[in-house]
Structures are given as structure tokens and as C-alpha cells.
N, C-alpha and C positions, 0 to 999 in steps of 0.2 A: 554334601560331604566330599563328594566330589571332584563340584566345581570349585570349590576353595582349595582343593588340594593341585588340581590343575592350574591354576590362576594364579598359585605362586613358584610356580618351576621359575629360577632363576637361569640366569647368562651362566651361573655361579655349577647349577648343577649339570647344565648339558658341559660343561665344560670335564668336571667333575668325571663326569661318564667317558666324555673321550680320554681323560687320561687312564682312566683305569682298564678299559675293555680294547681301545686302541690306540694305547703308548704301546704294550708288549709285539705291536705290529706293524710300527712305523716305517718298517724298512718296505713293508709291501704297498702301505699307503703313501711312501714315499715315491715310488713306481710307479704306485696307479699315477699320480697326481703329473711326476713327467710324460708319461702314456699320455695324458690329458692336454698337456701345456703344448708339445709338439704337434697334437691334432689341430689346437687352438691355430696357431701359425700355420698350418698348415688352409685350414679353411679361409684365412685372409686371402694368401695369397690366390685362393680359384678363380676369383673375380677377375684379377688382378690379370690371370691368363686369359681368359674370355676376354676381358676389355682389348689385349694386346689383338688375339684369333679376328676378330670383328673389324678393328680400324683398317688390320693389315688386309684381311680380303676386302673391304669395301674400296680401299686405295689400291688393289689390283698385287699384294704384291707376290713372292712366290712363294711355288707351290710348296716348296722342302719349308720352308719357314711356317706355313699351316700346319704343314705336318708335323712338324717336332712344336708347334704348339699344343698339339692335340694329343701325343705323347707323353710329353708333361702332363697336360690336363690330366688325362687317363694315369699313368704315373702315380700324381696326388692323388687322386679320390681311391685307386687301389689301397695307397699306403693309411690312408683317411680311415679307411674300412678296418684295416688291421691294426691297427693304433687303438681305435672304438673298442673291437673287440676283445681285444687283451686289455683295456678299461674295467670293461664290463668283467671279465673274470675277474680279475683282479678285486674288482669292488663288488664279485660275489661272495668271495674267498673273505675277503676281509668283513666283510657282515655277515657272514654265517657265523665266522670263529668266533668273533664278538660276540652272537646271542644267544651261540652255544655256553661260554663261558656265564652270562648273563644269569641263562636258565639253570645253569650250575649251581650257581649260587643261591637264587632266589631258591629255588629247589633245598639245598644244605640248614637255608637259614629258617624256612617253614618247617622242616624236621627236627628242631632243633627249639620250636614252639610249644609251651603246654600245650595239654590236651583241650582248653577250654577255646584255644583258635579252632582246633581240627572238630572239635562238635560243634563248631557253628557256622561249620561250613560243609559243601557237599563236594565230592570229588569233581564231578565235573564244571564248579564255578572253580576249583584252586588249578584243573588245569590251562581253561580259559586265561586264569591271572597269570600263571608263569610262562605258558607257552602262547595263547595267543596275544598276549599285549608283549611278550617280547619278540615275535615275527610281523610283529607291526613295524618293532624300529630296525628292521635288518634292512631296510633302501638307505634309511637314515645313518645308521652307522658307517656303511659302506659307500656311500656315494653325498651326502648330504654338502658339508665341508670342500671336497673337492669339486662338488660339479658347481657346488652355488661359488668359490673362488673362479673356478675356472670362465662359469658364465659371464661372468662382471668382467675377468679379463677382455673375454672375447669384445663384450658391448661397446669397452673403453677403446679397444683395439678398434671396432667398426667406426667409432665417434672421432676417431682419431684420424682414418685414412679418410672419412666425408669430407671433417675442414679442410684435408691436403689438397682432395680434388677440387672440393666448390664450396668455401662460407656458408654460400645460400644452403643451399642443401645442409652442411654440416649445422649450421644455425636451427633450421627448422627439423631436424630429427633428431640432435639432440634434446630441443623443447618436450617433442613427441615421448625420446627416450624418461624425460623426470617427470610429467604427467602418467605414463605407465606406473614407474616406482613409487609416483607418491599414490597412486591408487592400491599398490602390492602393502604397502606400509601399512595406509590406515585399513584394509580388509585381512591381515594377514592374520587373526586371533577370532575373526567372526566364526570358525568353523569351532575352536577347541572346545565351547560346552557341548558342545551336540555330538561331536567327536566323541567326550568322554560317556554320552549317555549311551550310542551308541555300542564300546567296548564293554559297557555294563551290564544291557543289550544282553548282550552276547554269553559274556557270562551265567546270566541268569539261562540264558536260554539252556545254552550244553549242560549247565547244571541240571535244569530238566530235564530234560531225555537222560540224563548218567544215572537219574532217581529213576525212571520209568522202565529204562533197561535191566537196571539190577532188580526190579521188581516186575520182570516178565511175567513170570509166571502163577505169583499170586494175581496179578491183574487181570491174566487170561481165564485162570480157573475161577475165578469169583466176578467176572463178566464184567471187570470195569474197564474195560477198551473204550466205550465211547467214550466215556468218561475221561479217559488218559486222552483219546486223540480233542476232545473239546477242549482241552485244558492246553493241549499241545500246540490249536490252532491260534489260540487268544496266548499264548508264547511267540511263538514263529509271527503272528501279526503284531506285536511288539516289536519285537526284535525289527520286522520290516520296515518297520514306519520310521523305528529313530535309523534305521542304516540307512536309507531314501532320505531323512531329512539331513542327515551329515554328508550326505555326497552331496546333496542339492545346495547347502554351505559352504563346501569347500568348491565346489564347479565353481561360484557364482566369481570366484576370482579368477577362472578361465575362462568365463563367458563376459565377463566385465573387460577383460584383455583382448579378448575377441575382438569386439568392435570395434576399441580404439584402435586396432590392427588396420582395421579393416577401411579407418581412415586415413591412415601414415600409409598409408597404398597408395588412397585416392591424391592424398597429399603430394606423395613423391615423385608418382606419374606425370602429377601434372609441372612438379619442378622444370622435373627434369624434360619433359615435353621443350616448357616455357623456354629452355636455356638452349637446346638444341637446334628452335624455329629462332632463336638471336646471334645462333653459331657463337657462342659461347664454348661450348663443350661439342664432343663430336659422339655420336650412336654410341660407338663405344663405353666411351665414360659414362653417357647417360643411362645406357643398362647397368654400365657397372654400379651406379649409385642406386640403380632399383633394386639390381641383386642386394648392395648391403642391406638396402630394407627389410628386404625379405628374410636375410639372414640376422638380422634385428628380430627377429620374432621368434629365432629358436633360442638363444641364451634369454630374452625376458619369460618365453613359457618354460626354458630350464628352472629361472630363476623364479618362476611361478610355481611348476610342480615343485620344488624345492621347500616352498613355503607352508607347501598342502602338507606335503611329507612332515614337514616340525609341525604343523598342525596335528595330527597326528600322533605322531613322536611325543607334542607337549602332554594327549591325554593319556598315551599309556606311560609317557615317564612318570605323570602325578599318581597314577595308580601302581606302577611299581613301587615309586618312591612312598607309598603310604605303607605296600607290604615291607617295606626294606624298615621302614621307622616303627612296623610293629613288635614290639619288646612282648618276650617272655614272662608271665607274671611270677613265674621262678626264678629268687634270686641265683647269684653267679656265686656258684660252690668253693670255699675253701681253700678244694683241692685236699682233700685227707683221705685217705685210707680206710679200707674196711677190711678184716683181719678174715682168713680166708678160715670153712672149716662150717660145722652149720651154727649157725645163725642166732642169736637172741635177739629179740623180738622185745620192743618195749614201745608202748602207748603213753604217754606224759598229759592227762587235757588235750587232748586233741577235740579239737572241734572244726569243721568244714564245712564252709556256704558255698554255691555258686547259683547267680543272678538272685541273688537277696534269698535266697531258699536255703534252711541249712539241713545240710543233712547228715552230719553225725553230730552229737553234741557229750560234749566234753571224756571222751572214751580216755579210760586208765586202762592199760593190761599189761605186764609183761610174760611173755613164754620164752624158756630157759631153752637152749642149744638140745635140738634132737627132739623135742617137742609136738607133736600132732594135736592141730588143733581143729575139731569140725567148727565150721562157721554156719549158722542157722538162720534163719530166718527169712518173712515172707517177703516177694518182690517190693525191690525200692525201700528195703531198711535200710539199707547202706551195706549190704557186703562188699561189692564191687568197689566203691569209692572206696573201702577201707583198705583193699587188695594194691588198689590205683594209688595210694600214697606209700608205699612202701617201694613203687617202682619210680618213685619223686614225678606220676603225669602231673599230678597236681602237686601243692604246696599246702598245707593246714593252714586253715585260718588262725588258727592260734594252737599252741602247744608244739609237741614235739614228738618225733616218730627217729628211734633209732635201731641200727642194726648192730650187733656187736659194742655199744657203746657208739657207736660213731649217727650221731647227730645226718641223716640221709641229706639235708639241705647241704651240707660241706663237706659231702664227699664226691670223690670225685665221677662224673655220670657214668665211665667207663669201667672202675671197680664194682657201684652198686650194680650194674645191667651185668656182670658178672657173679655178682653175688647172689642173686633173686631169678628165679625160674620160673616159668609158667606155661600150664596147660590148658586149652579151655574144648570147649564144646565144639565149637566152630575153628577149624582149622585151617589157617591163610597159604596158601604154596602159592609161589611162582613159577612162571615161565621161565622157568632154568635147568639146567641139569639136576638129577640126585642129590648129586653130593653136595651142589652151590642151596640146595632147598634143606640138607639136612647141617651144614657149617656156616650158613648167614653169609655164606660168600668169606669166608678166613679160610685160607689155603694153606696156615700153618697146621690144620688139622688131615693128618695122615690116612691116608685107606684105611689101614690095619687096622684102625682103633675104628672105624665108620665100618668095616667088616664085622670086626668082633662085638659090637653093641646091636649090628641089626639079626646076628644069631643069635644072641642071647634075648632080645625082645620077639625071637621066631617070624621075621622077614626076610630070614637068607634065600630062602624058597621063593616068595614073592622076586625077591629082587635078582635071581637065577633066572625069572620066566622074562625078564628084559633085554630085549638086543644088545644093549650099550652098559648092562648096568651101571654102573654110577656114572656114567653119563649121558645116559637116558637122559631126553629132556621132554621134562612133566610140563601139562598144562594150565593156566593159571586158573583158580576155582575149584581144583581138588578132582578136573574132569579124566575119565580114567582110572581112578580110583573109590575103593570100597571106604565106608566113616570108619571101618574097623582100620585100615591101613593108613587114610589123611593119620587119626589117632595116635598108630605107634610111631611115623613119622616125626609126628610130634615129641614124642617120648626120646626118641633117641635124641632132638636136636635140646632136648636137657639136659640127658644124661653126656654129650661133649660139651656141652657146657657147664658140667662140673657144680653144679652153684649150692650155697649152704644154707637157703631159704628156697620152697617149693611151693608153689601155689596150684592147687586144684580145683578148677571150675567146674565138677560135675562131670569128666570127660568121657565116662563110661553111659552115661545116662540116653544116650540114642544108639545104642550098640545093641546086637543080637546077642543072646545068654553063652554061645559057644567063643565068640571074638569077646563079649566082657570080661571071660576068667582070664581069655590070655591076657587083656590091659590088667588084669586084677593082680597080673602076676608080674607086670612088667611095675604097678604100680607098689608093689610090698617092694621088691628092689629099690627104685627112686626114693623109697621114704628110709632107707636103711642109715642110720647115721645123719642124716637131715632132718633142718625144723623143716614139717610143715602146716600151710592153712588150707584145709579143704570146705570148700563152699559146696554146701550138700541140697541136690533138691531132691535127694531120696533117703530116710535115716538108716538103711543097709551100708549108706556111703558113707559112713562115720563108726562103722564097728570101729576100726582098726586106731579111731580118735583117745589121743589119751586127755584131750581137756574138750570140753562144749562150752561154743557161745552163743546166744543169742542175743539177736538185733532185735528191737523193734523202734520205728521209726528215728532211727539215726543214735538212740541208746541202747546202752547193755543191759538187759532185762533178766540174764542169767547167765551164770560163769562160774564155771567150776569143773572140777575133774569128772571126767563122764561115771566112771564107778558110780561115784555122788549122788552126782545127781539122779541115776537110774533106777538108783532104788530108794529115793527121794520121794515118797509120796505126794508133796506138797511141793515138787519140783513140777514147771512146766515141761521139760522135758521127758521127763515121766509119764507126763498125759500122751505127751506125744507118742511116745512108746506104744501104750496101751491102746493105742487108735488103729493099728492095726494096717492096714493095707492102705489107708487112704491117702491121696496123694500129699506132701509135705505142705504144699503152698496152700492148699486147701485145708489144712489141720490148723494150719498158723492163723487162717480167716476167723476159720468157726472160734475158734479160740479155745482148741482142743486142749 
């Protein structure tokens, strides 16, 4: 698949990328081109100065003329170095600016894709696709067009000067140049397929590393280190051989041209020597011809290098293009709004399938505003999938999900995400300030509102222990926070969002009794005046529920008022209550 994607990279694709990411920087790119073109002109002058110096010295010319020629030579060399440094600086600036914009666009595109895309790829692979592939385009963006054009102009300038000096040398070296360029054209795409495999192997390798680092504690605790290392060696071996193969294929162009240059050096030296012996040209002119031959190497090698960059770019552009072309399975919303306040929830003939497996079967139920639903079911029964449909992380395969009468598929994403809040067992914190972690980087939320909520949730004493208060930087992965503190911060997030529907995925299941009581007070406050769905792993959690729904194999096994089910001896919920302190999943499995 990757090979076909890359082989279809067209000239229009390159032009579109240049227009999109280099267009806004055309002034910098133009200045960089000017520096390179002036440098090319100076490079053509240097052999002329050396020829003058040699011929003047051989003829016994005045020392002042030799000194003047030497100073001109040194001045041109220094200016050329300054121009080269300036072109390199502007090239790096243009390249990294362009690729940073591309990273931004890729990240935004991927964040807008549905969950099926993300569940099929691990974090390491996505980092390599968004950062690694784009980094491979840095030189392509910053230097390809300018250096390719500059090298071509330098090549043409050298050949013109050679024809003016001696037609025989001009003819021989023109033929040599045509031969080298034909070789480059024939071999220009030879390394693209192997480079695609290299980029894919890189993504897979970094994805493997990310997975193992994320599970480091479990690997070490269960003695899986040896197995992980064997898998790492296999992954690294594949990455190594794919990278080596790609490098060898890309180097084949350079090796071929290098062999031809050796032949060209010998040919030029022979022609120049012959002309000097025939008294057709001076020794200075012979040196000039040979120097121009050596200079031919630079633009041809530059063209070779840019063609190698083009091959790497083609591989990366193919993968980046495929990523940009990946579309969300979610349909475009109509842009409707969802009314504020407690949400009325409606599932109308809702079914959902994933990877040809049906997860939910024809669900029909309605929650009135302010109702608290206790959602029970064994692992894999579809509880989490049901709640993900409310966030529109997925769209139902068939049927309609509504909030306050609005089909969630037609609602503005910003409205939908503001109306629905969620607290899970695992709280994700970011390497950012306490303020940003609570507000999700929303600057419109005042510090007073944050202080007030932290006071209500019993976190003001914790905040007082922080050296920089709300500006204190938290570490990713909840480092330095207890499970209770992390959960209460998650509740603060939801309070600040003020949603009309709250989804709780047993947020207190991992807490000690004292912290759990503190969290229970937060839950009670959070549920006031809001609709709620509580995914329960313990029956005590649904004591506050108004209604109970039990899912089994993606179907509603039982759904009614909690009091009614609790007193109905024939109900599944009644039997669960009678089973005592047995774990809820265990009761479901045993059919209690």
C-alpha cells in the first residue's frame, strides 16, 4: 500500500506543498535565492583570477599585480563564505518554519479523526508519522528548488565559459555532463520503494518502544524483560536492514557519479596537457580548464544530493499525503446547537459495529433531564461504547443519538463537547500549569472561579502547599499527585465546563475510604441539576441512581426505575443486590 501511495506522488503534489508551506515565506526564499545566485557568480570568477595569477607569474609580471590578484581571490573567497552562511541560515529558517506548519496541520487533522483511527495506531507510530516523516522534508523545503536551480545555473555557466576558452574542452565536458545527467535521470527513483520501507520500519520501531516504555512496570514486575528485549532486537534488526538497504540504494547514485568523475578528471587532464604541448593554450588556461572540471563536480553532486533528498521526500510525502487523505468516518455536522441545562438523552434504534463485530444491538431508551442512570454490565457488554457515542467519538452504525432533541451528528462539536462531561478512573494530566490542566488551556476561565471550586472540593489546602499556586507545573502521568487529588482535579475540570450531562466511569473505585468520602461529596454536588450516566463496577455506586440499565452482549437486558427493580424478586438487579459483596463483574459472569 505504501509503495503505491508513494509511486503516485506527482509534480502537482510537490507544487501544492511548495505553494502551501513556502508561499507565505516567499520573501525569505527569494533572499536566499539571491544569496545563492551571487555566490554562483563569484564561484565562476575565482578560476579566472587564478588563471590571471598563474599566467602573470609565469610571464614575470609585476609583484603588485600578483598581490592585487591574490587580494581579489581572498576577498571573493571570504564573501563567498559569508553568502554561503547566509543562505544556509535562511534555508534552515524557511525549512523548519514550513515543516512546523505542516506538523501543526497534521496534528490538527489527526485530532479531528474518529477514535477508530487512533485505536488502530499507537502513540509511537503517530509521533514518527507526524514528526519523523515531516522532519525528513526539512531540507527538501528549505533547499531543494533553490539549490537545484542554483546548481543547474552554475553547471550551465561553467560549460559556457569552457566553450569560450577552448571548444575541444567544452565539447568533451559537455558530453561528460550529459552522460552524468542521463545516469541521474535513470536512477532518480531507484531508492523510493526502499525509503518507504525505511520510514515504515522507523514508525513501527518507535511504536514498539513507546508501548514497552508505557508498560515498563508490568514488564519488570512479571519478568517480561527478556521477552521485551528479544522483540526489541527483532524490531531493531528490521529497522537496521531496511535503513541500510535504503541508504545503499540512495548511495548508488553518488557512487555511479563518483566513478564517472574519476574518468572525467583523467579526460580533462589529458585534453589540457595535449593543448599545452601544442601551445594552443597557456598553463594558466590549462589550470582554469581543469579547475572548471573540478567545479563541475560541485553542481552535479548538488543535483545528485537534491535528487536523493527528493527520493526521501517522495517517500515521506507519500505517507504524509496518505495521512492527510485519511478521512474521519464521522459525517460533517450540520452546525446545530444544543440547548443548555440538564440534557434529555435519547437512543433510537441505535446499533454500532466495529471491525465487523457488532458491539451494540438496537438500543432504545430515553433519559429525562436531571435523571441519573446506573449502567451495569460485565466487561465487554458495551457500556463504554454507549458513552462514547454520546461524545461522538464514534457514530452509530444505525439509529440516532439525541441530546435535548438534537441529533449529535448534526451538532456543532464545540457545543457537544461543552454539554457533555466525563470523569474516568484514569485521569490524564499534562506537563503544564495547574491552571492549564484544570481549564484545558482556556484563558477565559478566571482564577476566582478556579479558587472557588477548589475550596468546595476540599483541594484548597493542597493548592496552598504548591510553591507557585495555579502556576505550578504538573508532570505528565500524574507524578507527584495521589489518586484522590488527581480525581478531584478531574472533577474540577468538569465543574468548570458546567455540562448538562455527566458521565462517571466509577471514579472512586481506586481510592481509600477517606478520600472516597470526599469524592462522594463532590459527586453529589456535581449531579445536582444535571443528567448523569454512572458506569458502575460496584453496586454501592448506583445507590444514587434513579434508573438502572443492565447491558449484556450489547443489548438491554434490563431497564427500569431502580426502586422497582430492587424490589422485583424476578429481576436481575434484585439478584445482584442479594449476592452481597461479590465483585460486580464476577456476579455478572456467574449469572447471579
